[in-house]
Structure formats: C-alpha cells, structure tokens
C-alpha positions as CSV (number, residue, x, y, z in Angstrom):
1,M,58.9,88.3,74.0
2,D,56.2,85.6,74.1
3,V,55.0,83.7,77.2
4,V,56.9,80.5,76.2
5,L,60.2,82.3,75.9
6,I,59.6,84.1,79.2
7,G,58.9,80.7,80.8
8,I,62.2,79.2,79.4
9,R,64.1,82.2,80.5
10,Q,62.7,82.0,84.0
11,V,63.6,78.3,84.2
12,L,67.2,79.0,83.3
13,V,67.3,81.9,85.7
14,W,65.9,79.9,88.6
15,T,68.2,77.0,87.8
16,A,71.3,79.0,87.7
17,G,70.4,81.2,90.6
18,G,69.3,78.2,92.8
19,L,72.5,76.4,91.9
20,S,74.8,79.2,92.8
21,I,73.0,80.0,96.1
22,G,72.9,76.3,97.0
23,I,76.6,75.8,96.4
24,A,77.6,79.0,98.2
25,G,75.5,78.0,101.2
26,R,76.9,74.6,101.3
27,L,80.5,76.0,101.0
28,S,79.8,78.3,103.9
29,R,78.4,75.7,106.2
30,R,81.0,73.1,105.2
31,F,84.1,75.2,106.1
32,N,82.6,77.6,108.6
33,L,84.7,80.6,107.6
34,G,83.6,84.2,108.0
35,Y,84.7,85.3,104.5
36,L,82.8,82.4,103.0
37,R,79.7,83.6,104.7
38,D,80.3,87.0,103.2
39,W,80.6,85.3,99.8
40,F,77.3,83.5,100.4
41,R,75.6,86.9,101.2
42,F,77.2,88.4,98.1
43,V,75.8,85.6,95.9
44,L,72.4,86.2,97.5
45,A,72.5,90.0,96.8
46,F,73.9,89.5,93.3
47,N,71.2,87.0,92.3
48,L,68.4,89.0,93.8
49,G,69.6,92.2,92.1
50,L,69.8,90.5,88.7
51,Y,66.4,88.9,89.2
52,L,64.7,92.2,90.0
53,I,66.3,93.8,87.0
54,D,65.2,90.9,84.8
55,L,61.6,91.3,86.1
56,V,61.5,95.0,85.4
57,M,63.2,94.9,82.0
58,T,61.9,91.6,80.6
59,V,58.9,90.1,82.4
60,F,56.8,93.1,83.3
61,P,56.8,94.8,79.9
62,S,55.7,91.5,78.2
63,L,53.0,90.7,80.7
64,I,51.7,94.1,81.8
65,G,50.3,96.6,79.3
66,L,51.9,99.9,80.3
67,S,53.0,102.9,78.4
68,M,56.7,103.6,77.9
69,E,56.5,106.5,80.4
70,Q,54.9,104.4,83.0
71,L,57.5,101.6,82.5
72,A,60.3,104.1,82.7
73,K,59.0,105.3,86.1
74,I,58.6,101.8,87.5
75,E,62.1,100.9,86.3
76,L,63.5,104.0,88.0
77,L,61.7,103.2,91.2
78,F,62.9,99.6,91.3
79,H,66.5,100.8,90.6
80,A,66.5,103.5,93.2
81,L,64.8,101.6,96.1
82,L,65.8,98.0,95.4
83,V,68.3,97.3,92.7
84,R,70.9,99.9,93.4
85,P,71.1,99.3,97.2
86,L,71.5,95.6,96.4
87,I,74.3,96.3,94.0
88,F,76.1,98.5,96.5
89,L,75.5,95.9,99.2
90,G,76.9,93.3,96.9
91,L,80.1,95.3,96.3
92,L,80.6,95.8,100.0
93,L,80.1,92.1,100.7
94,F,82.5,91.3,97.8
95,L,85.2,93.6,99.4
96,R,84.6,92.0,102.8
97,F,85.0,88.6,101.3
98,M,88.3,89.7,99.7
99,I,89.6,91.2,103.0
100,G,88.8,87.9,104.8
101,L,90.2,85.7,102.1
102,L,93.5,87.6,102.0
103,A,93.5,87.8,105.9
104,L,93.8,91.7,105.9
105,R,93.1,94.0,108.7
106,V,90.9,97.0,108.2
107,S,91.0,99.9,110.7
108,R,87.8,101.2,112.3
109,F,88.3,104.5,110.4
110,W,87.8,102.8,107.1
111,R,84.9,100.8,108.3
112,V,83.1,103.9,109.5
113,L,84.0,105.8,106.3
114,T,82.6,103.0,104.1
115,T,79.4,102.8,106.1
116,A,78.9,106.6,106.0
117,T,79.6,106.7,102.2
118,A,77.2,103.9,101.5
119,T,74.5,105.6,103.6
120,L,75.0,108.9,101.9
121,Y,74.9,107.3,98.4
122,L,71.6,105.5,99.1
123,V,69.9,108.5,100.7
124,S,71.0,110.7,97.7
125,L,69.8,108.1,95.3
126,A,66.3,108.0,96.9
127,F,66.1,111.7,97.1
128,L,67.0,112.2,93.4
129,A,64.4,109.5,92.4
130,V,61.7,111.4,94.4
131,R,62.8,114.7,92.8
132,F,62.5,113.1,89.4
133,F,58.9,112.1,90.1
134,A,58.1,115.6,91.3
135,T,59.9,117.7,88.7
136,G,60.6,115.3,85.8
137,D,64.3,116.3,85.9
138,R,66.2,113.0,85.5
139,K,69.7,114.3,84.8
140,P,71.0,114.5,88.4
141,Y,69.7,110.9,89.0
142,T,71.3,109.6,85.8
143,V,74.6,111.3,86.7
144,L,74.6,109.6,90.1
145,L,73.9,106.2,88.4
146,V,76.8,106.6,86.0
147,L,79.1,107.5,88.9
148,S,78.0,104.6,91.0
149,D,78.4,102.2,88.0
150,W,82.0,103.3,87.6
151,L,82.5,103.0,91.4
152,V,81.3,99.4,91.3
153,I,83.5,98.6,88.3
154,F,86.5,100.3,90.0
155,G,85.8,98.3,93.2
156,L,85.6,95.0,91.5
157,Y,88.7,95.4,89.4
158,G,90.6,97.1,92.2
159,A,89.9,94.1,94.5
160,V,91.1,91.6,91.9
161,A,94.2,93.8,91.2
162,F,95.0,93.9,94.8
163,M,94.7,90.1,95.0
164,F,97.3,89.8,92.2
165,Y,99.6,92.3,94.1
166,K,99.2,90.5,97.4
167,T,99.9,87.0,96.1
168,A,102.9,88.2,94.1
169,R,104.5,89.6,97.3
170,E,103.9,86.6,99.5
171,D,106.1,83.8,98.2
172,E,105.6,81.7,101.3
173,D,101.8,81.6,101.1
174,P,100.9,78.0,100.1
175,R,97.7,79.4,98.6
176,R,99.6,81.7,96.2
177,G,98.9,79.8,93.0
178,L,95.3,79.0,93.9
179,L,94.5,82.7,94.7
180,R,96.2,83.9,91.5
181,N,94.0,81.4,89.5
182,L,90.9,82.6,91.4
183,G,91.9,86.2,90.5
184,I,92.1,85.3,86.8
185,I,88.7,83.7,87.0
186,F,87.2,86.7,88.8
187,F,88.8,89.0,86.2
188,A,87.5,87.0,83.3
189,C,83.9,86.6,84.6
190,Q,83.4,90.2,85.6
191,T,84.9,91.4,82.2
192,V,82.5,89.2,80.3
193,F,79.6,90.4,82.4
194,I,80.5,94.1,82.1
195,F,81.3,94.0,78.3
196,F,78.8,91.3,77.3
197,P,77.8,92.1,73.7
198,F,74.3,90.7,73.7
199,R,72.4,93.1,76.0
200,E,69.2,91.1,75.9
201,W,71.0,88.1,77.4
202,L,73.2,90.0,79.7
203,L,71.2,89.3,82.9
204,L,70.8,85.6,82.1
205,A,74.6,85.4,81.5
206,G,75.2,87.1,84.9
207,F,73.4,84.2,86.7
208,F,75.8,81.7,85.2
209,L,79.0,83.8,85.4
210,V,78.9,83.6,89.2
211,L,79.4,79.8,89.0
212,P,83.0,79.5,87.9
213,P,84.6,81.5,90.8
214,L,82.2,79.7,93.2
215,L,83.2,76.2,92.0
216,Y,86.9,77.2,92.1
217,L,86.5,78.4,95.7
218,W,85.1,75.0,96.6
219,H,88.1,73.5,94.9
220,I,90.5,75.7,96.8
221,H,89.0,74.8,100.2
222,R,88.8,71.1,99.5
223,R,92.5,71.2,98.6
224,L,93.5,73.2,101.7
225,F,91.3,71.5,104.3
226,L,90.4,68.0,103.1
227,G,93.8,66.4,103.2
228,Q,95.7,67.9,100.2
229,R,97.9,69.9,102.5
230,Q,98.1,68.5,106.0
231,V,100.4,69.7,108.8
232,S,101.6,67.2,111.3
233,L,101.4,68.1,114.9
234,D,104.5,66.4,116.3
235,E,105.6,66.5,120.0
236,V,107.7,69.6,119.5
237,R,104.7,71.5,118.1
238,R,102.4,70.2,120.8
239,R,104.8,71.4,123.5
240,S,105.2,74.7,121.8
241,L,101.4,75.3,121.6
242,M,100.9,74.3,125.2
243,E,103.8,76.2,126.7
244,T,104.1,79.2,124.4
245,Y,100.4,79.9,123.7
246,G,98.8,78.3,126.7
247,L,96.6,75.8,124.9
248,T,95.0,73.1,126.9
249,A,95.3,69.4,126.0
250,R,91.8,69.5,124.4
251,E,92.5,72.6,122.5
252,T,95.8,71.1,121.2
253,E,93.8,68.1,120.0
254,I,91.3,70.4,118.3
255,V,94.3,72.1,116.5
256,E,95.6,68.8,115.3
257,L,92.3,67.7,113.9
258,I,91.8,71.0,112.2
259,C,95.2,70.6,110.5
260,R,94.1,67.3,109.3
261,G,91.1,69.0,107.5
262,R,88.3,68.3,109.9
263,D,85.3,70.7,109.8
264,N,83.2,71.5,112.9
265,Q,80.8,68.6,112.3
266,A,83.7,66.1,111.9
267,L,85.3,67.4,115.0
268,A,82.1,66.9,116.9
269,D,81.7,63.4,115.7
270,E,85.3,62.4,116.3
271,L,85.5,63.9,119.8
272,Y,82.0,62.9,120.9
273,I,81.0,66.5,121.8
274,S,78.4,69.0,120.4
275,V,79.0,71.3,117.6
276,H,78.4,74.2,120.0
277,T,81.3,73.0,122.2
278,V,83.5,72.6,119.1
279,K,82.8,76.2,118.2
280,H,83.7,77.3,121.7
281,H,87.0,75.5,121.6
282,V,87.8,76.8,118.1
283,T,87.1,80.3,119.2
284,A,89.4,79.9,122.2
285,V,92.1,78.5,120.0
286,F,91.9,81.4,117.5
287,R,92.0,83.9,120.3
288,K,95.1,82.4,122.0
289,L,96.9,81.9,118.7
290,K,95.9,85.3,117.4
291,V,94.5,84.0,114.1
292,E,91.3,84.7,112.3
293,N,90.6,81.6,110.3
294,R,91.8,78.0,109.6
295,I,94.1,79.0,106.8
296,Q,96.1,81.3,109.2
297,L,96.1,78.5,111.8
298,A,97.6,76.0,109.3
299,N,100.2,78.5,108.3
300,L,101.1,79.2,111.9
301,I,101.4,75.5,112.8
302,S,103.5,74.8,109.7
303,N,105.9,77.6,110.7
304,L,106.5,76.2,114.3
305,R,109.5,74.0,114.8
306,G,108.8,70.6,113.5
307,Q,108.4,68.6,110.4
308,Q,105.7,69.2,107.8
309,T,104.2,66.1,106.1
310,P,104.9,66.0,102.4
311,E,102.1,66.7,100.1
C-alpha cells in the first residue's frame, strides 16, 4: 500500500472516528445519563482498538521494513497488551450500556464475577504472549484468542437478543418501538462488521458502522426528552409527589421541568441556579422516587393519577 493510499485511509479513519467520538460525547453531555456515558466510553475503546489494529496491520508494514517474523511478533504484542484488553473493555462497557438502557439491576455477585473473569482473561493472555516469545509455541495463545472472539460475539448478539426479549414483554414501555428499532440497527451493524467480505477494508468499515446506532440513540433521546413525549404535572400529581414521596416544592418543580424535556443546563438557566445545584436536586429526586434515570422518572410520573398530555 503506497503512501498516498495510506494517507487517504488515515483521513477517512480520523474523520469517522472523530465524528463518532464527538457525537457520543455530545450525546452524553446533553442528556447526562449514566448509560450514555458508558456508551461514550465504549465508542472510545472501540475506536482506539480499531485504530491500533489498523496501525499494526496496515500502516507499520508499509512504512517500516521488517521481516514477516518480526511483524508477527509486533502484532502479537499489540494484540496481547493493548488491542485485546480494549476489545474486552469495550464488550463490558457495551453490556453496561445495555443494562442501563433497559433499566436492569445487576447483583453484586455478577459484578464481582465479571470483574474476576476479565482479570483472569487478561492475565492469561499476557502470560501466553510472553510464553510464545520464550518458547515459540503459539498454539495456546491462538486457542485463547479464538475463545475470546466467540465470547465477544456471543456477548454482542446476546445483549441484542435480550433487548428484543425485554421489549417484547413490556407492552407499556413507551420506548418499546424505539428500542426494537435500535436492536435491529445493532444487529445489522455488528453482523456486517463480523462477516464483512472485504478483509482489507474491514477496519475502515468498523469506524463507520458505529455511526448508525449512535445517530439513532440521539434520535431516541431527542424524542423522549425534547418535547415529543411530555408528561403534565397537574395538581394531583404534585400533591402525590410531595405527600407520598416527600419531595420539596423545589424538587417538584425540578421534576416538572425534567418531564418537559429540560436537561441540566436548561434547568440551571430557567431556575437561575448553578448546574452543580441542579445535579444535587436531581440526585435527591432520583433517590426519593427510587428511579435511576430520567426515562424511569417520566414513566413513574405518567403512571401517577392524573392526565397525560397527548403526543
């Protein structure tokens, strides 16, 4: 691959990667939800992992004159110490994003088990890489890579399958259709990436395939929070919040504005308080109402006695 083609490829890579990271960061800051922060971290890990693989497989061999054996050792070292940990981290962040998006609760046992498994995997991978350098026996390392690849594929498809299962069971969830569409987009993009026929363009395609679900996530949250589905906070609901849940007048006002689609910055501007104070109030509201995010809050308010505004 000549220098000009490498330059064009790098421009495309940086454009797609920068665009996806920028949009994910903006989405996370705009709506200030924990699972969107996990999505932003996933996009970072995914893009960095792809970029490192692209450097090792495409750029370095073209620019640095090394033998095939030397290139194989460099590739193995990058994979063991950088790429594979990033891939596994990306999978964990994707699963955390799914858990937050679907408002699931995960017990401490499963969190500890996941952490222990990830640690054991990374330590084993590093050990087998060092063993390969010492003995030249690559088979155990290759077997572990194949197993980890299947684990990642199973995790990705399993998460999407569970999203379909979850949305099919919850008829009352106003996000049902949106989440089903998001699941279809996830399924299509990861299937194209995994079974992409042109291997030399696989990594470049990966940078662009993260954009469709990212843009649809933006669409979902704009529709949910920026006025497409607003819940009115009538007098009955206000009294229920203050008497049943112990919300103060200010906290009730915060709830009403959240249900109208205001983010933290808009709340601060409208109430003439700092963003830090807004976050303090929102945290107190979530704690008293026993919800974890704004979607759960909107669902709780809509189920209180009162009238919901038509869409």
